[in-house]
C-alpha positions as CSV (number, residue, x, y, z in Angstrom):
1,M,-20.1,24.2,-2.7
2,E,-20.6,22.6,0.5
3,S,-18.4,20.4,2.6
4,I,-18.8,18.4,5.7
5,K,-16.1,18.0,8.3
6,T,-16.1,14.9,10.4
7,K,-14.0,14.0,13.3
8,L,-13.4,10.4,14.3
9,K,-13.4,9.6,18.0
10,V,-11.2,6.6,18.2
11,N,-9.4,4.9,21.1
12,N,-5.8,4.0,21.3
13,Y,-6.4,0.5,19.8
14,Q,-8.2,1.9,16.9
15,K,-5.5,4.7,16.3
16,N,-2.8,2.0,16.3
17,L,-4.8,0.0,13.8
18,L,-5.4,2.9,11.5
19,A,-1.7,3.8,11.6
20,K,-0.9,0.2,10.6
21,H,-3.3,0.3,7.7
22,A,-1.9,3.5,6.5
23,G,1.7,2.2,6.9
24,V,0.9,-0.9,4.8
25,G,-0.9,1.2,2.2
26,S,2.0,3.5,1.9
27,H,4.6,0.8,1.7
28,A,2.6,-1.1,-1.0
29,Y,2.1,2.2,-3.0
30,N,5.8,3.1,-2.8
31,W,6.9,-0.4,-3.8
32,G,4.5,-0.4,-6.7
33,L,5.6,3.0,-7.9
34,A,9.3,2.1,-7.7
35,T,8.5,-1.2,-9.5
36,C,6.7,0.6,-12.3
37,I,9.5,3.3,-12.8
38,T,12.2,0.6,-13.0
39,E,10.2,-1.7,-15.3
40,Y,9.4,1.2,-17.6
41,E,13.0,2.4,-17.7
42,L,14.0,-1.1,-18.8
43,T,11.2,-2.2,-21.1
44,K,9.2,1.1,-21.9
45,K,6.1,-0.8,-20.7
46,R,4.2,-0.5,-17.5
47,P,3.1,-3.6,-15.6
48,S,-0.6,-4.1,-15.0
49,G,-2.3,-3.8,-11.7
50,I,-2.9,-7.5,-11.6
51,T,0.8,-8.2,-12.3
52,L,1.9,-5.8,-9.5
53,H,-0.5,-7.5,-7.1
54,K,0.8,-10.9,-7.9
55,R,4.3,-9.8,-7.4
56,L,3.4,-8.0,-4.1
57,V,1.8,-11.2,-2.7
58,A,4.7,-13.5,-3.9
59,K,7.6,-11.3,-2.9
60,I,6.8,-8.6,-0.5
61,K,4.2,-10.1,1.8
62,S,6.3,-13.2,2.4
63,Q,9.3,-11.0,3.4
64,N,7.1,-8.6,5.6
65,P,4.9,-10.5,7.9
66,W,3.5,-7.3,9.3
67,Y,1.4,-7.0,6.1
68,Y,-0.8,-9.7,7.5
69,E,-1.6,-7.9,10.7
70,V,-4.1,-5.6,8.7
């Protein structure tokens, strides 16, 4: 097997932007996971990805304006 190692050379602005993207992605993932676990415990069914996305846009994005920065 072969692999290729790549290093990004980014400036401070790009580092900040990459960190924001990672933070939003992490927050959305953790929120979705918690929502799935809670709903499964209550109904024994898992919500679909589309349902989770609609809830995220309706609830979380309106409460967290930093989502719109990325």
